[in-house]
C-alpha positions in Angstrom: -2.6 -18.4 -50.7 -5.4 -19.5 -48.4 -9.1 -19.4 -49.0 -10.2 -21.0 -45.6 -9.0 -21.9 -42.2 -8.5 -25.7 -41.8 -10.6 -26.0 -38.7 -13.7 -24.1 -40.0 -14.5 -26.2 -43.1 -17.6 -28.3 -42.6 -20.2 -30.1 -44.8 -21.4 -26.8 -46.2 -18.2 -26.7 -48.2 -18.8 -30.1 -49.9 -17.8 -30.0 -53.6 -15.8 -26.8 -53.2 -12.2 -26.3 -54.2 -10.2 -24.8 -51.3 -6.7 -23.6 -50.6 -5.4 -24.4 -47.2 -2.1 -23.6 -45.4 -0.8 -24.8 -42.1 1.5 -27.1 -40.2 1.7 -30.9 -40.6 0.2 -32.2 -37.3 0.6 -35.8 -38.3 1.3 -37.8 -41.5 0.1 -41.4 -42.1 0.7 -43.7 -45.0 -2.2 -46.2 -45.5 -1.6 -48.6 -48.2 -0.4 -46.2 -50.9 -2.7 -43.3 -49.8 -1.1 -40.6 -47.6 -3.2 -38.9 -45.0 -2.0 -35.6 -43.5 -3.7 -33.8 -40.5 -3.2 -30.2 -41.4 -3.3 -27.7 -38.5 -3.8 -24.0 -38.2 -5.1 -21.8 -35.3 -8.7 -22.9 -36.0 -8.1 -26.6 -35.8 -7.4 -29.7 -38.0 -8.3 -30.8 -41.5 -7.7 -34.2 -42.8 -6.2 -34.0 -46.3 -5.8 -37.0 -48.6 -3.1 -37.5 -51.2 -3.3 -40.4 -53.6 -1.1 -41.7 -56.4 -3.4 -40.1 -59.0 -1.6 -36.8 -58.3 2.0 -38.1 -58.6 3.8 -34.8 -57.9 1.8 -34.0 -54.8 2.1 -37.7 -53.7 5.9 -37.6 -54.0 6.1 -34.4 -51.9 3.6 -35.7 -49.4 5.8 -38.7 -48.9 8.6 -36.4 -47.7 6.7 -34.1 -45.3 7.1 -34.5 -41.6 5.6 -33.1 -38.4 5.6 -29.3 -38.3 6.4 -28.8 -42.0 4.6 -25.7 -43.3 2.6 -26.7 -46.5 0.0 -25.4 -48.9 -2.6 -27.6 -50.5 -5.4 -27.2 -53.0 -8.1 -29.7 -53.2 -11.7 -30.9 -53.3 -13.8 -31.0 -50.1 -15.6 -34.3 -49.9 -17.3 -36.5 -47.3 -15.2 -38.8 -45.2 -15.8 -42.5 -45.7 -18.3 -44.1 -43.4 -16.8 -45.0 -40.1 -14.1 -42.4 -40.2 -16.1 -39.4 -39.0 -14.5 -37.5 -36.1 -17.4 -35.8 -34.2 -15.1 -33.8 -31.9 -14.0 -31.6 -34.8 -15.9 -29.0 -36.8 -14.2 -30.5 -39.9 -14.7 -34.0 -38.7 -17.2 -35.0 -41.4 -15.2 -33.9 -44.4 -11.7 -34.2 -45.9 -9.8 -32.6 -48.7 -8.7 -34.6 -51.7 -5.5 -32.9 -52.7 -4.9 -31.7 -56.3 -1.6 -29.9 -55.6 0.8 -29.6 -52.7 3.6 -27.1 -52.0 6.1 -27.4 -49.1 6.5 -23.8 -47.9 9.1 -24.7 -45.3 10.6 -27.7 -43.7 11.1 -28.1 -39.9 13.5 -29.9 -37.6 12.1 -32.7 -35.6 10.2 -31.0 -32.7 11.2 -31.8 -29.1 7.6 -32.8 -28.4 4.4 -33.6 -30.2 1.7 -30.9 -30.3 -0.9 -33.1 -28.7 1.4 -34.3 -25.9 0.1 -33.2 -22.5 2.9 -34.7 -20.4 5.6 -32.2 -21.3 7.5 -30.6 -18.5 6.9 -26.9 -18.0 10.5 -26.0 -18.3 10.6 -27.6 -21.8 7.4 -25.9 -22.7 8.7 -22.5 -21.7 12.1 -23.0 -23.5 10.2 -23.9 -26.7 7.3 -21.6 -26.1 6.9 -20.8 -29.8 6.2 -24.5 -30.3 4.1 -24.9 -27.1 1.9 -22.1 -28.4 1.0 -24.2 -31.4 -0.6 -26.8 -29.2 -4.4 -26.8 -29.5 -4.8 -26.3 -25.7 -2.7 -23.1 -25.7 -4.3 -21.8 -28.9 -7.7 -22.3 -27.3 -6.6 -20.5 -24.1 -5.1 -17.4 -25.8 -8.1 -17.1 -28.2 -10.3 -17.3 -25.1 -8.2 -14.6 -23.4 -8.7 -12.3 -26.4 -12.5 -12.9 -26.3 -12.7 -12.2 -22.5 -10.8 -8.9 -23.1 -13.3 -8.0 -25.8 -16.3 -8.6 -23.6 -14.8 -6.4 -20.8 -13.9 -3.6 -23.2 -17.3 -3.7 -24.8 -19.0 -3.5 -21.4 -16.8 -0.6 -20.1 -17.1 1.3 -23.4 -20.9 1.0 -23.2 -20.9 2.2 -19.6 -19.1 5.4 -20.7 -15.6 4.5 -19.6 -12.6 6.0 -21.5 -9.5 3.9 -22.3 -6.6 6.2 -21.3 -3.0 5.1 -21.2 -0.8 5.9 -18.2 3.1 6.0 -18.1 5.3 2.9 -18.0 8.3 4.9 -16.7 7.3 6.5 -13.4 8.5 7.3 -9.9 9.4 4.7 -7.3 7.1 4.8 -4.3 8.2 1.8 -2.2 5.2 1.4 0.0 4.0 -1.7 -1.8 6.0 -4.6 -3.3 9.5 -4.1 -4.6 9.7 -1.9 -7.7 11.5 -2.9 -10.9 13.9 0.0 -11.4 15.1 1.4 -14.7 18.3 3.5 -14.6 18.3 6.8 -16.4 21.1 7.5 -19.0 20.3 11.2 -19.1 20.0 11.8 -15.4 23.0 10.2 -13.7 22.3 8.0 -10.6 18.5 8.5 -11.0 16.0 5.8 -11.7 12.5 5.3 -13.1 10.3 2.6 -11.8 8.0 0.3 -13.8 4.5 0.7 -12.4 3.1 -1.8 -9.9 -0.2 -0.2 -10.7 -1.5 3.0 -12.4 -3.0 3.8 -9.0 -1.9 7.4 -8.6 -2.3 8.3 -12.3 -5.9 7.1 -12.3 -6.6 9.2 -9.2 -5.1 12.2 -11.0 -7.3 11.4 -14.0 -10.3 11.7 -11.7 -9.1 15.0 -10.4 -8.6 16.0 -14.0 -12.3 15.4 -14.6 -12.3 12.3 -16.8 -15.0 10.7 -14.6 -14.8 7.1 -15.8 -11.4 5.6 -16.8 -10.2 2.1 -17.6 -7.1 0.4 -19.0 -6.1 -3.2 -19.6 -2.5 -2.6 -18.7 0.8 -4.3 -17.9 2.0 -3.9 -14.3 5.2 -5.0 -12.7 6.1 -6.3 -9.2 9.4 -7.7 -8.0 8.0 -10.2 -5.5 8.1 -13.9 -4.7 6.2 -15.8 -7.4 3.6 -18.6 -7.3 0.9 -20.0 -9.6 -1.2 -16.9 -9.6 1.6 -14.3 -9.7 4.1 -13.1 -12.4 6.7 -10.3 -12.3 4.8 -8.7 -15.1 1.0 -9.2 -15.2 -2.1 -7.7 -16.8 -4.5 -5.6 -14.8 -8.0 -4.4 -15.7 -7.7 -1.0 -14.1 -10.9 1.0 -13.4 -11.6 4.3 -11.7 -14.8 6.3 -11.3 -15.9 9.6 -9.8 -19.1 10.3 -7.7 -19.9 6.7 -7.1 -19.8 5.0 -3.6 -18.8 1.4 -2.6 -22.1 -0.2 -3.3 -22.5 1.4 -6.7 -19.0 0.4 -7.8 -19.4 -3.1 -6.5 -22.8 -3.5 -8.3 -21.4 -2.2 -11.6 -18.4 -4.6 -11.4 -20.7 -7.5 -10.5 -22.6 -6.8 -13.7 -19.4 -6.8 -15.7 -18.1 -10.1 -14.3 -21.6 -11.7 -14.7 -21.6 -10.6 -18.3 -18.1 -12.2 -18.8 -19.4 -15.5 -17.3 -22.6 -15.4 -19.3 -21.0 -14.7 -22.7 -17.9 -16.9 -22.2 -19.3 -19.9 -20.3 -23.1 -19.5 -20.5 -23.1 -19.4 -16.7 -25.4 -17.2 -14.7 -23.7 -16.1 -11.4 -26.0 -15.3 -8.5 -26.5 -11.6 -7.9 -25.9 -9.7 -5.8 -22.7 -11.4 -4.7 -22.7 -12.3 -1.0 -20.8 -9.8 1.3 -18.5 -11.1 4.0 -16.6 -8.9 6.5 -12.8 -9.3 6.7 -13.1 -10.3 10.4 -15.6 -13.1 9.7 -13.6 -14.2 6.7 -10.5 -14.7 8.8 -12.3 -16.1 11.8 -14.4 -18.6 9.9 -12.2 -19.5 6.9 -8.7 -18.4 7.9 -8.3 -16.4 4.7 -9.3 -13.1 3.2 -10.0 -14.9 -0.1 -12.0 -18.0 1.0 -13.2 -20.6 -1.4 -16.9 -20.6 -0.6 -17.6 -23.7 -2.6 -16.1 -25.6 0.4 -18.5 -25.5 3.4 -15.9 -26.3 6.0 -15.8 -23.7 8.8 -13.2 -22.9 11.5 -14.5 -22.9 15.0 -13.1 -20.6 17.7 -11.9 -22.3 20.9 -9.5 -19.8 22.4 -11.5 -19.0 25.5 -12.2 -22.6 26.1 -8.5 -23.5 26.6 -7.3 -20.5 28.7 -7.6 -22.5 32.0 -6.9 -26.0 30.7 -3.8 -27.8 31.8 -2.9 -29.0 28.3 0.1 -26.7 27.9 0.2 -26.5 24.1 -3.3 -25.2 23.8 -3.3 -23.2 27.0 -0.2 -21.2 26.1 -1.5 -20.3 22.7 -4.9 -19.3 24.2 -3.1 -16.9 26.6 -0.9 -15.3 24.0 -1.8 -11.6 23.5 -2.6 -12.4 19.9 -3.0 -16.1 20.1 -5.7 -18.4 18.9 -6.9 -22.0 19.4 -9.3 -23.1 16.7 -10.7 -26.3 15.2 -11.6 -27.5 11.7 -14.2 -30.3 11.5 -13.9 -32.6 8.6 -17.1 -34.6 7.9 -16.3 -38.3 7.3 -12.7 -37.5 8.3 -12.2 -40.8 10.3 -11.5 -42.4 7.0 -8.2 -40.5 6.8 -5.2 -42.7 7.3 -2.3 -42.0 9.6 -0.2 -41.4 6.4 -2.7 -38.8 5.1 -2.8 -37.1 8.5 1.0 -36.9 8.5 0.9 -35.4 5.0 -1.5 -32.7 6.2 0.8 -32.1 9.2 3.7 -31.5 7.0 1.5 -29.3 4.8 0.6 -26.9 7.6 4.3 -26.5 8.6 4.7 -24.5 5.3 2.6 -21.9 7.2 4.9 -22.0 10.3 2.5 -24.3 12.3 4.5 -26.5 14.6 2.2 -29.5 14.2 -1.4 -30.6 13.6 -3.4 -32.1 16.5 -6.5 -34.1 15.7 -9.4 -36.1 17.2 -11.2 -38.8 15.4 -14.8 -38.9 16.5 -15.6 -42.7 16.3 -18.6 -42.6 18.6 -20.0 -39.3 19.6 -22.3 -40.8 22.2 -19.3 -42.2 24.2 -17.0 -39.5 25.4 -14.0 -39.8 25.9 -13.8 -43.5 25.0 -15.4 -42.9 21.5 -12.7 -40.3 20.7 -9.5 -41.5 19.1 -6.5 -39.2 19.5 -3.1 -38.9 21.3 -4.4 -35.6 22.9 -7.7 -36.8 24.4 -6.0 -37.9 27.7 -4.8 -34.4 28.3 -8.2 -32.7 27.9 -10.9 -32.8 30.5 -14.2 -34.6 29.6 -16.3 -31.4 29.9 -14.0 -29.6 27.5 -14.1 -32.5 25.0 -17.9 -32.4 25.1 -17.8 -28.6 24.5 -15.5 -29.1 21.5 -18.0 -31.6 20.1 -20.8 -29.2 20.8 -19.2 -26.1 19.3 -17.9 -27.9 16.1 -21.1 -29.9 15.6 -19.1 -33.0 15.1 -20.9 -36.4 14.8 -19.7 -40.0 14.6 -17.4 -40.4 11.7 -16.0 -36.9 11.7 -12.4 -35.7 12.4 -11.4 -32.5 14.1 -8.1 -30.8 13.3 -6.7 -28.2 15.8 -4.5 -25.2 15.4 -2.9 -23.4 18.4 -0.4 -20.6 18.0 -0.3 -16.9 17.1 -3.5 -15.9 15.4 -1.9 -15.3 12.0 -0.2 -18.7 12.0 -3.4 -20.5 13.0 -5.4 -18.6 10.4 -2.9 -19.2 7.6 -2.5 -22.9 8.5 -6.1 -23.8 9.0 -7.2 -21.6 6.1 -4.9 -23.4 3.7 -5.7 -26.8 5.3 -9.5 -26.1 4.8 -8.9 -25.4 1.1 -6.6 -28.4 0.6 -8.9 -30.9 2.4 -11.9 -29.6 0.6 -10.2 -30.1 -2.8 -8.7 -33.5 -1.8 -12.1 -34.8 -0.5 -14.1 -33.1 -3.3 -16.3 -31.2 -0.9 -17.6 -28.7 -3.4 -21.2 -27.5 -3.0 -21.3 -25.6 -6.4 -19.0 -24.9 -9.4 -18.8 -21.1 -9.0 -19.0 -19.1 -5.8 -18.3 -15.4 -6.0 -18.3 -13.0 -3.0 -17.2 -9.6 -1.8 -14.9 -9.3 1.2 -15.5 -5.9 2.8 -14.7 -4.0 6.0 -11.0 -4.4 5.8 -8.8 -2.8 8.5 -7.0 0.3 7.3 -3.6 -1.0 8.6 -1.7 -4.1 9.6 1.1 -4.1 12.2 4.6 -4.8 10.9 6.2 -6.6 13.8 9.7 -6.5 12.2 9.8 -2.8 11.9 7.3 -2.1 14.8 5.1 0.2 12.7 1.8 0.2 10.8 1.6 -0.7 7.1 -1.4 0.1 4.8 -3.3 -3.2 4.3 -4.3 -2.2 0.8 -2.5 1.1 -0.1 -2.1 4.4 1.7 -4.7 6.2 -0.5 -7.6 4.1 0.7 -10.4 6.0 2.5 -11.3 5.2 6.1 -14.8 4.0 6.8 -17.3 6.7 7.7 -16.7 7.8 11.3 -13.3 6.1 11.5 -11.2 9.2 10.6 -10.6 10.0 14.3 -9.2 6.5 14.9 -6.3 7.4 12.5 -4.9 9.6 15.3 -5.3 7.5 18.4 -6.1 3.9 17.5 -5.0 3.1 13.9 -5.4 -0.6 14.4 -9.1 -0.3 15.0 -9.8 1.8 11.9 -11.7 0.1 9.0 -11.5 1.1 5.4 -13.8 1.5 2.4 -12.1 -1.3 0.6 -13.6 -4.3 -1.1 -12.1 -7.5 -2.8 -13.9 -9.7 -5.2 -13.2 -13.4 -4.6 -14.2 -16.3 -6.9 -13.5 -19.9 -5.9 -10.7 -18.9 -3.5 -8.9 -16.6 -6.0 -8.8 -12.8 -5.3 -9.7 -11.6 -8.8 -10.1 -7.9 -8.0 -9.5 -5.4 -5.2 -10.5 -1.8 -4.9 -11.6 1.0 -2.6 -12.9 4.5 -2.3 -9.9 6.8 -2.4 -9.0 9.6 0.0 -10.0 12.9 -1.7 -9.1 15.5 1.0 -5.7 16.6 2.0 -6.5 16.4 5.7 -7.4 12.7 5.7 -4.4 11.9 3.4 -2.0 13.6 5.8 -3.6 11.8 8.7 -3.0 8.4 7.0 0.7 9.4 6.3 1.1 10.2 9.9 -0.4 6.9 11.0 2.1 5.2 8.7 4.9 7.2 10.2 5.6 8.9 6.9 7.1 12.3 7.7 5.8 15.5 6.1 9.1 15.8 4.3 9.1 12.2 3.0 5.4 12.6 1.9 6.3 15.6 -0.1 9.3 13.9 -1.7 7.3 10.8 -2.7 3.8 12.1 -3.2 4.1 15.9 -3.5 2.3 15.8 -6.9 -0.7 14.0 -5.3 -0.8 16.3 -2.4 -0.9 19.3 -4.7 -3.6 17.7 -6.8 -5.8 16.9 -3.8 -5.8 20.7 -3.1 -7.0 21.4 -6.6 -10.7 20.3 -6.3 -10.6 16.5 -6.0 -14.0 14.8 -6.5 -15.0 11.8 -4.4 -13.7 8.8 -6.4 -13.0 5.1 -6.2 -12.2 2.1 -8.3 -11.0 -1.4 -8.6 -8.3 -3.4 -10.3 -8.9 -6.9 -11.6 -6.2 -9.5 -12.3 -6.9 -10.2 -15.9 -4.6 -13.3 -16.0 -6.3 -14.7 -13.0 -9.8 -14.2 -14.4 -8.9 -15.9 -17.6 -7.2 -18.8 -15.8 -10.3 -19.3 -13.7 -12.5 -19.4 -16.7 -10.2 -21.7 -18.6 -10.0 -23.9 -15.4 -6.2 -24.1 -15.5 -4.0 -24.3 -12.3 -1.5 -21.6 -13.3 -1.8 -18.2 -14.9 1.3 -19.2 -17.0 -1.1 -21.3 -19.1 -3.0 -18.2 -20.3 -0.1 -15.8 -20.9 1.7 -16.0 -24.2 5.3 -15.6 -22.9 5.4 -16.0 -19.1 8.2 -16.1 -16.7 9.1 -19.1 -14.5 8.6 -19.1 -10.7 12.3 -17.9 -10.5 11.3 -14.8 -12.6 13.2 -16.1 -15.7 12.2 -16.2 -19.3 13.6 -19.5 -20.6 12.8 -18.8 -24.2 15.1 -15.7 -24.6 17.3 -16.4 -21.6 16.3 -13.3 -19.6 17.4 -11.7 -17.4 21.0 -11.7 -18.7 24.2 -9.9 -18.3 24.9 -6.7 -20.3 28.2 -5.4 -21.5 30.4 -2.8 -19.8 29.6 -0.1 -22.4 25.9 -0.3 -21.6 26.6 -0.1 -17.9 28.9 2.9 -18.3 26.2 4.7 -20.3 23.8 4.2 -17.4 26.4 5.3 -14.8 26.5 1.8 -13.3 29.3 -0.5 -12.2 28.8 -4.2 -11.6 29.8 -5.6 -8.3 32.4 -8.3 -9.3 31.9 -10.2 -6.0 28.3 -11.2 -6.9 
């Protein structure tokens, strides 16, 4: 039926007779000659139907957008002045000898080259949205990225091994998606948040180098870079340390950028400690294209009468910090108010600022409602520490350390993007030296910052017993342009250290056996030193395609409310199905 793809025919086919199939992208009637832009996954071909072929001409007069047709015709040069240099096929057209309508189509709810469609409409008619050239390009690109990664890992001796989709719920991470068992009443499988434990078991089983490009599931709040089901590049190795794993993964990512974008990333990637990342950038995934840096001012305000800053500085885990914006005096009162509302998303109570109009004249050269509350010597020290000059603006954060970090970190990124403060197009780095644990204030207990199978840093094993908050881990995150694209660690491979971590997390011996008994037994069976990493495949592709949301690189994504608008899922099921699963619906919901 088809001899060629529409979008791949160029001048080398001049004089050939070709058979093409596809969808009618657009139909135009120009003075008795009908032009049809015929579209398939490779692009467009202009086909011409004239009255000299009366049967084809009669049919061409009836076709409409998204009809599926087959044409046979002669490849010829386009007339002078009608060449479309943006298309591979832009110098040629096909003069139709015969035309068949394979299938008609209802009028579509949008045109395939319309870029102003609402996302809800796009997702409801995803089968049509996926016909759009932009989406076809993204999904083809996704396939090619996957091939580069597979080729790299295969060449490095990694084995692609599948792990289970129905597994055990271990609720130490995000919420699990649960699957009720019909055979075992009142018992549940869980869909995997990650193949973490299975890939560790594969290392204990002697498979040495494993990978899998695999679906994972997390029932968590959604945003642009999250989905309830997502694709992970899952990797594990034995007998390699942190630096060796990071170096190997750098090489893989560099190969992806080189082959897909013809971009050479700088190697080795810079390393940044978690502490410095939070202190200077307010985030553990800083966008290093933006050179704005947060300045520590906590000690400076502990004895100052300005109550807002003094109280924050005296909090046990409080912080006062500043963010200098070069040229920020140009920001209007309205823009500053918008930034103030923005930081409130992160629980900040407000956003103090100082406009540095004339740095040589303090305090008169400073414009701000708070200047009159701050002594002149402190104002001078703020200018000195931030490095502010005339024309700059200084934003302040004062609250609990986490709130200040979250608010100023997000503000840093937003201002940098709004004011186009990019120093380079691509800026990868590794964030390292993560704490083992973070304190859960609601439950008054320690939680694992990554997961409870992460190895403590050398010499930090003793801290697990008496000072868990000071223990660092052998964990590493790869960050590119403010997106965490991958995270990994060296794993615990001795039962003594694993039990110490469980104790620090207040997981009883009984509970540990119930949830992780299989892992505990395996660790006592000759576990090699091992470690690995998991990359967010959707995030990497979205970055490379330069789209704002991973939904634009996933064929059938969910909305931010975890709904599939195309098939109307989730949905209710009938009583018979529930009964088979030993479930009963709560009618009050």
